[in-house]
LUMVEX-876772 format. One record per atom (N, C-alpha, C): atom name; y, x, z; residue in three letters. Coordinates in Angstrom, 2 decimals. Each point is the difference from the previous one (the first is absolute). Last residue first. Example, Ala and Ser with C-alpha at 12.3 -4.5 7.8 and 13.67 -1.06 7.14 Angstrom:
! residues 2
 atom      py      px      pz res
    N   -2.25   12.85    7.08 Ser
   CA    1.19    0.82    0.06 Ser
    C    1.09   -0.77    0.73 Ser
    N   -5.72    0.29   -0.07 Ala
   CA    1.19   -0.89    0.00 Ala
    C    1.20    0.90    0.00 Ala
! end
This chain:
! residues 166
 atom      py      px      pz res
    N   66.83  164.74   84.62 Ala
   CA    0.90    1.16    0.16 Ala
    C    0.80   -0.04    1.28 Ala
    N   -2.98   -3.50   -1.70 Glu
   CA   -0.72    1.08    0.67 Glu
    C    0.89    1.20    0.29 Glu
    N    1.61   -3.76   -2.42 Ala
   CA   -0.32   -0.45    1.36 Ala
    C   -0.69    1.10    0.80 Ala
    N    0.95    0.71   -4.58 Ala
   CA    1.25   -0.02    0.77 Ala
    C   -0.26   -0.39    1.44 Ala
    N   -3.61   -0.16   -3.03 Glu
   CA    0.41    1.40    0.22 Glu
    C    1.27    0.05    0.86 Glu
    N   -1.52   -4.23   -1.39 Arg
   CA   -0.92    0.58    0.98 Arg
    C    0.40    1.42    0.35 Arg
    N    2.40   -2.13   -3.41 Ala
   CA    0.32   -0.61    1.30 Ala
    C   -0.91    0.54    1.09 Ala
    N   -0.82    1.32   -4.45 Glu
   CA    1.24    0.60    0.49 Glu
    C    0.37   -0.54    1.39 Glu
    N   -3.66   -1.96   -2.20 Ala
   CA   -0.33    1.37    0.42 Ala
    C    1.23    0.71    0.55 Ala
    N    0.59   -4.28   -1.88 Glu
   CA   -0.72   -0.09    1.28 Glu
    C   -0.36    1.39    0.52 Glu
    N    1.96   -0.28   -4.23 Val
   CA    0.98   -0.39    1.01 Val
    C   -0.67   -0.06    1.37 Val
    N   -2.79    0.78   -3.69 Ala
   CA    0.87    1.17    0.23 Ala
    C    1.04   -0.31    1.09 Ala
    N   -2.82   -3.51   -1.44 Ala
   CA   -0.78    1.01    0.75 Ala
    C    0.87    1.22    0.31 Ala
    N    1.81   -3.38   -2.76 Arg
   CA   -0.07   -0.45    1.38 Arg
    C   -0.75    1.03    0.86 Arg
    N    2.42    1.94   -4.28 Thr
   CA   -1.03   -1.00    0.26 Thr
    C    0.03   -0.38    1.48 Thr
    N    4.39    1.70   -2.81 Lys
   CA   -1.12    0.45    0.82 Lys
    C   -1.00   -1.14    0.12 Lys
    N    3.19    0.35   -4.31 Phe
   CA   -0.08   -0.54    1.35 Phe
    C   -1.17    0.64    0.73 Phe
    N    3.37    0.41   -4.81 Phe
   CA   -1.06    0.57    0.81 Phe
    C    0.08   -0.62    1.39 Phe
    N    1.72   -1.76   -5.19 His
   CA    0.26    0.27    1.42 His
    C   -1.23    0.64    0.62 His
    N    2.46   -1.11   -5.21 Thr
   CA   -1.18    0.38    0.78 Thr
    C    0.44    0.33    1.43 Thr
    N    2.29   -3.33   -4.09 Cys
   CA    0.07    1.10    0.95 Cys
    C   -1.34    0.26    0.67 Cys
    N    3.31   -2.77   -3.83 Asp
   CA   -1.44    0.24    0.16 Asp
    C   -0.14    1.28    0.81 Asp
    N    3.94   -3.91   -1.17 Trp
   CA   -0.21    1.34    0.52 Trp
    C   -1.49    0.12    0.31 Trp
    N    4.26   -3.35   -2.37 Thr
   CA   -1.41    0.18    0.32 Thr
    C   -0.23    1.46    0.30 Thr
    N    4.51   -3.72   -0.25 Ile
   CA   -0.60    1.33    0.05 Ile
    C   -1.50   -0.13    0.23 Ile
    N    2.76   -3.84   -0.79 Val
   CA    1.05    1.01   -0.15 Val
    C   -0.56    1.42    0.02 Val
    N   -1.54   -5.59   -1.14 Pro
   CA   -0.36    1.33    0.49 Pro
    C    1.13    1.00   -0.24 Pro
    N    0.73   -5.32    0.88 Glu
   CA   -0.11    0.97   -1.09 Glu
    C   -0.40    1.36    0.57 Glu
    N    1.07   -4.22    2.39 Gly
   CA   -1.41    0.25   -0.29 Gly
    C   -0.22    1.00   -1.12 Gly
    N    4.20   -1.43    2.14 Arg
   CA   -0.40   -0.88   -1.10 Arg
    C   -1.47    0.19   -0.37 Arg
    N    2.22    2.69    3.31 Gln
   CA   -0.04   -1.37    0.50 Gln
    C   -0.36   -1.02   -1.08 Gln
    N   -1.78    4.96   -0.78 Asn
   CA    1.28   -0.50    0.51 Asn
    C   -0.17   -1.46    0.42 Asn
    N   -4.03    3.80    0.14 His
   CA    0.66   -1.03   -0.82 His
    C    1.36   -0.31    0.61 His
    N   -4.14    4.19    0.10 Leu
   CA    1.09   -0.75    0.62 Leu
    C    0.59   -0.96   -1.02 Leu
    N   -4.91    2.91    0.80 Glu
   CA    0.92   -0.68   -0.90 Glu
    C    1.03   -0.74    0.84 Glu
    N   -4.35    4.08    0.21 Tyr
   CA    1.06   -0.81    0.61 Tyr
    C    0.83   -0.66   -1.08 Tyr
    N   -5.16    2.40    0.79 Val
   CA    1.04   -0.33   -0.98 Val
    C    0.95   -0.98    0.66 Val
    N   -3.69    3.93    1.85 Ile
   CA    0.64   -1.30    0.20 Ile
    C    1.07   -0.17   -1.06 Ile
    N   -4.57    3.16    1.56 Arg
   CA    1.01   -0.18   -1.06 Arg
    C    0.53   -1.42    0.14 Arg
    N   -2.59    3.72    3.57 Thr
   CA    0.19   -1.34   -0.57 Thr
    C    1.05    0.06   -1.10 Thr
    N   -3.53    3.20    3.36 Ile
   CA    1.00    0.02   -1.08 Ile
    C    0.09   -1.40   -0.58 Ile
    N   -1.71    2.64    4.94 Gly
   CA   -0.24   -0.96   -1.06 Gly
    C    1.16    0.03   -0.98 Gly
    N   -2.26    3.52    4.01 Met
   CA    1.13   -0.48   -0.80 Met
    C   -0.49   -0.97   -1.08 Met
    N   -2.81    2.54    3.13 Gly
   CA    0.96   -0.71    0.83 Gly
    C    1.20   -0.54   -0.76 Gly
    N   -2.47    4.22   -2.02 Pro
   CA   -0.61   -1.02    0.88 Pro
    C    1.09   -0.66    0.86 Pro
    N    0.46    2.45   -4.75 Arg
   CA    0.63   -0.05    1.32 Arg
    C   -0.63   -1.10    0.85 Arg
    N   -1.43    0.92   -4.55 Ser
   CA    0.32    1.34    0.50 Ser
    C    0.61    0.03    1.40 Ser
    N   -1.22   -4.03   -2.46 Glu
   CA   -1.20    0.84   -0.02 Glu
    C    0.26    1.35    0.64 Glu
    N    2.40   -4.94    1.00 Ser
   CA    0.18    1.32   -0.58 Ser
    C   -1.31    0.77    0.06 Ser
    N    0.11   -5.39   -0.27 Leu
   CA    0.09    1.09    0.96 Leu
    C    0.17    1.31   -0.75 Leu
    N    1.79   -4.82   -1.89 Arg
   CA   -1.19    0.85    0.10 Arg
    C    0.23    1.05    1.07 Arg
    N    2.27   -4.54   -3.01 Ala
   CA   -0.13    0.59    1.34 Ala
    C   -1.29    0.81    0.03 Ala
    N    3.74   -3.11   -3.49 Glu
   CA   -1.13    0.92    0.18 Glu
    C    0.00    0.50    1.43 Glu
    N    3.07   -3.37   -1.23 Met
   CA   -0.77    0.01   -1.24 Met
    C   -1.25    0.88    0.08 Met
    N    3.73   -2.93    3.25 Val
   CA   -0.90    1.16    0.00 Val
    C   -0.92   -0.11   -1.22 Val
    N    5.07   -2.00    0.51 Lys
   CA   -1.41   -0.39   -0.11 Lys
    C   -0.84    1.27   -0.07 Lys
    N    5.26   -1.93    1.72 Gly
   CA   -0.83    1.08   -0.52 Gly
    C   -1.42   -0.50   -0.04 Gly
    N    5.16   -2.58   -0.13 His
   CA   -1.30    0.25    0.60 His
    C   -0.60    1.27   -0.59 His
    N    5.18   -2.91    0.68 Gly
   CA   -1.10    0.48   -0.81 Gly
    C   -1.26    0.23    0.79 Gly
    N    5.87   -1.21   -0.48 Ser
   CA   -1.24   -0.23    0.74 Ser
    C   -1.14    0.50   -0.87 Ser
    N    5.92   -0.11    0.33 Leu
   CA   -1.27    0.52   -0.51 Leu
    C   -1.14   -0.39    0.92 Leu
    N    5.23   -1.64   -1.46 Thr
   CA   -0.93    0.02    1.12 Thr
    C   -1.37    0.38   -0.57 Thr
    N    5.49    0.72   -1.73 Asp
   CA   -1.40   -0.34   -0.22 Asp
    C   -0.76    0.03    1.32 Asp
    N    4.64    1.33   -0.47 Gly
   CA   -0.26   -1.41    0.32 Gly
    C   -1.44   -0.43   -0.25 Gly
    N    1.81    4.05   -2.75 Val
   CA    0.56   -0.35    1.30 Val
    C   -0.19   -1.50    0.21 Val
    N   -3.45    2.05   -3.37 Leu
   CA    1.43   -0.20    0.11 Leu
    C    0.41   -0.31    1.44 Leu
    N   -4.06    2.38   -3.21 Val
   CA    0.18   -0.62    1.31 Val
    C    1.50   -0.05    0.25 Val
    N   -2.84    0.18   -4.91 Pro
   CA    0.97    0.54    0.96 Pro
    C   -0.04   -0.77    1.32 Pro
    N   -4.47    0.32   -2.86 Arg
   CA    1.30   -0.67   -0.11 Arg
    C    0.95    0.65    0.98 Arg
    N   -4.25    2.00   -0.69 Lys
   CA   -0.16   -1.13   -0.93 Lys
    C    1.32   -0.73   -0.29 Lys
    N   -2.03    5.06    1.49 Trp
   CA    1.11   -0.88    0.36 Trp
    C    0.02   -1.09   -1.05 Trp
    N   -4.17    3.31    1.67 Arg
   CA    0.72   -0.70   -1.06 Arg
    C    1.11   -0.84    0.60 Arg
    N   -4.02    4.14    0.93 Leu
   CA    1.17   -0.66    0.57 Leu
    C    0.74   -0.65   -1.16 Leu
    N   -5.16    2.64    1.30 Ser
   CA    1.02   -0.54   -0.91 Ser
    C    1.08   -0.70    0.81 Ser
    N   -3.21    2.78    2.07 Glu
   CA   -0.62    0.03   -1.33 Glu
    C    0.99   -0.52   -1.04 Glu
    N    1.21    2.48    4.82 Leu
   CA   -0.10   -1.25   -0.75 Leu
    C   -0.71    0.23   -1.32 Leu
    N   -0.61    3.01    4.77 Gly
   CA    0.98   -0.41   -0.99 Gly
    C   -0.32   -1.32   -0.67 Gly
    N   -2.25    2.35    3.77 Pro
   CA    0.15    1.04   -1.01 Pro
    C    0.96   -0.40   -1.12 Pro
    N   -0.02   -1.47    5.41 Ser
   CA   -0.33   -0.44   -1.36 Ser
    C    0.14    1.17   -0.96 Ser
    N   -0.67   -1.15    5.83 Gly
   CA    0.85    0.35   -1.13 Gly
    C   -0.53   -0.51   -1.32 Gly
    N   -1.99   -0.85    4.29 Met
   CA   -0.04    1.46   -0.17 Met
    C    0.83    0.44   -1.20 Met
    N   -0.77   -4.50    3.83 Gly
   CA    0.35    0.54   -1.32 Gly
    C    0.02    1.51    0.00 Gly
    N   -1.45   -4.01    2.99 Ala
   CA   -0.36    1.40    0.18 Ala
    C    0.22    0.68   -1.36 Ala
    N    2.83   -4.49    1.49 Thr
   CA   -1.26    0.53   -0.51 Thr
    C   -0.23    1.43    0.45 Thr
    N    3.92   -3.13    0.50 Asp
   CA   -1.08   -0.34    0.91 Asp
    C   -1.35    0.54   -0.45 Asp
    N    4.10    0.46   -2.51 Lys
   CA    0.38    0.43    1.35 Lys
    C   -1.12   -0.22    1.01 Lys
    N   -0.38   -1.57   -4.55 Ile
   CA   -0.21    1.45    0.14 Ile
    C    0.31    0.47    1.42 Ile
    N    0.66   -4.71   -1.61 Phe
   CA   -1.28    0.45    0.55 Phe
    C   -0.13    1.50    0.25 Phe
    N    4.12   -2.77   -1.13 Ala
   CA   -1.08   -0.98   -0.11 Ala
    C   -1.30    0.50    0.62 Ala
    N    3.95    2.78   -0.33 Asp
   CA    0.17   -1.06    0.99 Asp
    C   -1.17   -0.97    0.00 Asp
    N    0.02    3.46   -3.29 Phe
   CA   -0.06    0.55    1.36 Phe
    C    0.05   -1.11    1.04 Phe
    N    0.66   -1.24   -4.45 Ile
   CA   -1.40    0.40    0.21 Ile
    C   -0.16    0.53    1.44 Ile
    N    4.34   -0.95   -1.38 Met
   CA   -0.74   -1.25    0.16 Met
    C   -1.48    0.29    0.27 Met
    N    2.78    3.63   -1.03 Arg
   CA    0.31   -0.52    1.34 Arg
    C   -0.76   -1.30    0.27 Arg
    N   -0.37    1.86   -4.29 Met
   CA   -0.67    0.85    0.98 Met
    C    0.25   -0.49    1.42 Met
    N    2.29   -2.16   -3.50 Leu
   CA   -1.42   -0.33   -0.01 Leu
    C   -0.75    0.83    1.04 Leu
    N    4.50    1.01   -0.65 Met
   CA   -0.14   -1.29    0.67 Met
    C   -1.47   -0.42    0.06 Met
    N    1.02    3.89   -2.39 Ala
   CA    0.19    0.22    1.43 Ala
    C   -0.13   -1.31    0.78 Ala
    N   -0.15   -0.21   -4.70 Cys
   CA   -1.20    0.68    0.52 Cys
    C    0.11    0.20    1.51 Cys
    N    3.76   -1.67   -2.15 Thr
   CA   -1.04   -1.02    0.01 Thr
    C   -1.31    0.59    0.53 Thr
    N    3.49    2.94   -0.72 His
   CA    0.28   -0.80    1.19 His
    C   -1.06   -1.11    0.12 His
    N   -0.09    2.55   -3.83 Trp
   CA   -0.49    0.80    1.13 Trp
    C    0.27   -0.70    1.33 Trp
    N    1.66   -1.89   -3.96 Gly
   CA   -1.45   -0.13    0.03 Gly
    C   -0.60    0.77    1.16 Gly
    N    4.95   -1.78    0.54 Ser
   CA   -0.70    1.05   -0.73 Ser
    C   -1.51   -0.28    0.04 Ser
    N    3.24   -4.14    0.55 Ala
   CA   -0.56    1.10    0.77 Ala
    C   -0.60    1.02   -0.97 Ala
    N    4.03   -3.28   -1.59 Ala
   CA   -1.45    0.15    0.14 Ala
    C   -0.36    1.19    0.88 Ala
    N    3.97   -3.74   -1.82 Leu
   CA   -0.08    1.18    0.85 Leu
    C   -1.46    0.16    0.43 Leu
    N    0.35   -2.52   -4.50 Gly
   CA    0.68   -0.14    1.29 Gly
    C   -0.09    1.29    0.77 Gly
    N   -2.05   -0.62   -4.38 Gly
   CA    0.50   -1.35    0.26 Gly
    C    0.67   -0.23    1.33 Gly
    N   -2.29    3.80   -2.82 Leu
   CA   -0.57   -0.46    1.26 Leu
    C    0.50   -1.37    0.42 Leu
    N    1.53    2.64   -3.84 Ile
   CA   -1.25   -0.70   -0.29 Ile
    C   -0.62   -0.60    1.26 Ile
    N    5.26    0.81    0.25 Ser
   CA   -1.18    0.78   -0.40 Ser
    C   -1.17   -0.90   -0.34 Ser
    N    4.30   -1.48    1.74 Arg
   CA    0.12    0.42   -1.40 Arg
    C   -1.27    0.69   -0.52 Arg
    N    0.38   -1.25    4.59 Glu
   CA   -0.03   -1.22   -0.81 Glu
    C    0.08    0.31   -1.48 Glu
    N    0.41    3.57    3.06 Gly
   CA   -1.35   -0.55    0.04 Gly
    C   -0.13   -1.25   -0.86 Gly
    N    4.24    1.91    0.60 Glu
   CA   -0.83    0.88   -0.85 Glu
    C   -1.44   -0.51   -0.06 Glu
    N    2.87   -2.23    2.94 Leu
   CA    0.39   -0.26   -1.39 Leu
    C   -0.81    0.85   -0.97 Leu
    N   -0.61    0.74    4.69 Arg
   CA   -0.51   -1.31   -0.42 Arg
    C    0.31   -0.29   -1.47 Arg
    N   -0.76    4.89    2.15 Asp
   CA    1.12   -0.88   -0.32 Asp
    C   -0.54   -1.31   -0.57 Asp
    N   -2.89    3.71    1.33 Leu
   CA    1.17    0.18    0.88 Leu
    C    1.11   -1.03   -0.18 Leu
    N   -4.18    0.62   -2.57 His
   CA   -0.47   -0.09    1.39 His
    C    1.17    0.03    0.99 His
    N    0.62    0.47   -4.73 Phe
   CA   -0.56   -1.34    0.20 Phe
    C   -0.63   -0.18    1.38 Phe
    N    1.90    4.33   -1.38 Pro
   CA    1.00   -1.07    0.14 Pro
    C   -0.58   -1.39    0.28 Pro
    N   -2.54    4.44    1.71 Gln
   CA    0.32   -0.52   -1.33 Gln
    C    0.89   -1.23    0.15 Gln
    N   -2.04    3.43    3.44 Pro
   CA    1.35   -0.55   -0.18 Pro
    C    0.36   -0.40   -1.44 Pro
    N   -4.08    1.16    3.49 Asp
   CA   -0.03   -0.39   -1.42 Asp
    C    1.33   -0.64   -0.38 Asp
    N   -0.95    1.89    4.52 Tyr
   CA   -1.11    0.48   -0.82 Tyr
    C    0.05   -0.30   -1.48 Tyr
    N    3.46   -1.07    3.57 Thr
   CA   -0.71    1.17    0.49 Thr
    C   -0.97    0.57   -1.02 Thr
    N    2.53   -3.96   -0.85 Trp
   CA    0.95    1.09    0.23 Trp
    C   -0.72    1.27    0.40 Trp
    N   -2.63   -3.92   -0.47 Ala
   CA    0.51    0.49   -1.28 Ala
    C    0.96    1.17    0.18 Ala
    N   -1.67   -2.27    3.83 Phe
   CA   -1.06    0.77   -0.66 Phe
    C    0.54    0.63   -1.29 Phe
    N    2.94   -2.83    2.28 Ala
   CA   -0.28    1.20    0.80 Ala
    C   -1.06    0.86   -0.66 Ala
    N    1.03   -4.23   -1.94 Leu
   CA    1.07    0.99   -0.19 Leu
    C   -0.28    1.29    0.77 Leu
    N   -2.99   -3.55    0.59 Val
   CA   -0.06    0.43   -1.40 Val
    C    1.04    1.08   -0.25 Val
    N   -0.01   -2.13    4.21 Glu
   CA   -1.08    0.97   -0.13 Glu
    C   -0.14    0.50   -1.44 Glu
    N    3.33   -3.29    0.90 Lys
   CA    0.26    1.20    0.80 Lys
    C   -1.10    1.04   -0.19 Lys
    N   -0.44   -4.34   -1.90 Glu
   CA    0.91    0.86   -0.75 Glu
    C    0.22    1.32    0.75 Glu
    N   -4.63   -2.63    0.83 Thr
   CA    1.43   -0.14    0.25 Thr
    C    0.82    0.97   -0.85 Thr
    N   -5.11   -2.67    0.23 Val
   CA    0.72    1.16   -0.52 Val
    C    1.50   -0.21    0.14 Val
    N   -4.72   -1.84    2.67 His
   CA    1.22   -0.42   -0.67 His
    C    0.81    1.24   -0.38 His
    N   -5.49   -0.99    1.05 Lys
   CA    1.13    0.93    0.12 Lys
    C    1.17   -0.54   -0.79 Lys
    N   -5.36   -1.41    2.20 Val
   CA    1.20   -0.33   -0.79 Val
    C    1.10    1.01    0.29 Val
    N   -5.82    0.21    0.30 Gly
   CA    1.17   -0.61    0.63 Gly
    C    1.15   -0.18   -0.97 Gly
    N   -4.64    1.68   -0.81 Leu
   CA    1.04    0.99    0.30 Leu
    C    1.25   -0.60    0.64 Leu
    N   -5.70   -0.96   -0.45 Asp
   CA    1.33   -0.62   -0.13 Asp
    C    1.05    1.00    0.45 Asp
    N   -5.09    0.75   -2.01 Leu
   CA    0.90    0.36    1.10 Leu
    C    1.38   -0.60   -0.26 Leu
    N   -5.57   -0.60   -1.54 Val
   CA    1.40   -0.17   -0.40 Val
    C    0.86    0.19    1.24 Val
    N   -5.32    1.50   -1.73 Lys
   CA    0.91   -0.41    1.07 Lys
    C    1.42   -0.06   -0.54 Lys
    N   -3.82    1.60   -2.57 Gly
   CA    0.37   -1.41   -0.11 Gly
    C    0.96   -0.48    1.07 Gly
    N   -3.10    4.19    0.99 Val
   CA    0.41   -0.40   -1.34 Val
    C    0.25   -1.51   -0.02 Val
    N    0.55    2.20    4.76 Pro
   CA   -1.05   -0.15   -1.00 Pro
    C    0.59   -0.41   -1.36 Pro
    N    1.78    1.87    4.71 Phe
   CA    0.58   -0.15   -1.34 Phe
    C   -1.08   -0.09   -1.07 Phe
    N   -0.59    0.91    4.80 Asp
   CA    0.79   -1.23   -0.04 Asp
    C    0.63   -0.27   -1.36 Asp
    N   -2.52    4.00    1.22 Glu
   CA   -0.91   -1.16   -0.11 Glu
    C    0.74   -1.33   -0.09 Glu
    N    2.34    4.21    0.77 Tyr
   CA   -0.51   -0.15   -1.37 Tyr
    C   -0.83   -1.28   -0.16 Tyr
    N    2.99   -0.44    4.14 Thr
   CA   -0.59    1.20   -0.57 Thr
    C   -0.48   -0.31   -1.41 Thr
    N    3.56   -2.14    4.19 Phe
   CA   -0.77   -0.13   -1.23 Phe
    C   -0.47    1.36   -0.52 Phe
    N    2.55   -0.60    4.12 Leu
   CA   -0.72   -1.26   -0.10 Leu
    C   -0.96   -0.04   -1.18 Leu
    N    1.61    4.45    2.98 Pro
   CA    0.34   -0.83   -1.16 Pro
    C   -0.86   -1.26   -0.05 Pro
    N    1.57    3.18    4.07 Asn
   CA   -1.21   -0.66   -0.48 Asn
    C    0.36   -0.92   -1.17 Asn
    N    3.41    2.62    1.90 Lys
   CA   -1.15    0.87    0.25 Lys
    C   -1.28   -0.61   -0.56 Lys
    N    4.99   -0.78   -2.08 Lys
   CA   -0.88   -0.56    1.01 Lys
    C   -1.22    0.91    0.14 Lys
    N    4.74    1.95   -1.58 Arg
   CA   -1.22   -0.59   -0.51 Arg
    C   -0.82   -0.55    1.16 Arg
    N    5.49    0.39   -0.14 Thr
   CA   -1.20    0.76    0.31 Thr
    C   -1.22   -0.76   -0.50 Thr
    N    5.52    0.24   -1.60 Pro
   CA   -1.14   -0.76    0.50 Pro
    C   -1.19    0.92    0.30 Pro
    N    5.29    1.29    0.39 Met
   CA   -1.09    0.15   -0.93 Met
    C   -1.22   -0.73    0.57 Met
! end
């Protein structure tokens, strides 16, 4: 199990409105599509190539929930793992735009749309980031409008001082 870094690289102040976050690249394999589908969404078009080709999806397709999980992993790997993150109260919206098929290569970005300090919780900033992933043809496959909580730089520094004094 991974451990959290003691000194996060990024705090609330590192996510100003307009900042664009590159999410990197993810190749979608048949093995992972089948594993996710068998465990969480065993519909025929997620489990059988022929059923997928016959369906409206046009091929063996990842579950929409699998697409969400892949996006979350891309977000984590791109920056969340290095932040003073405090979680999220949820999504404002989620849209599956196109099926994600076995063999697709996903890439995307997040854009900070709003950022403000919490009025009720000192030391916490609130950001709204809209994410979009595309397939290798540049077609959007998912959009996700999410709120994130991050500690402020002052809160992280205060925690570090308290830990050093302990």
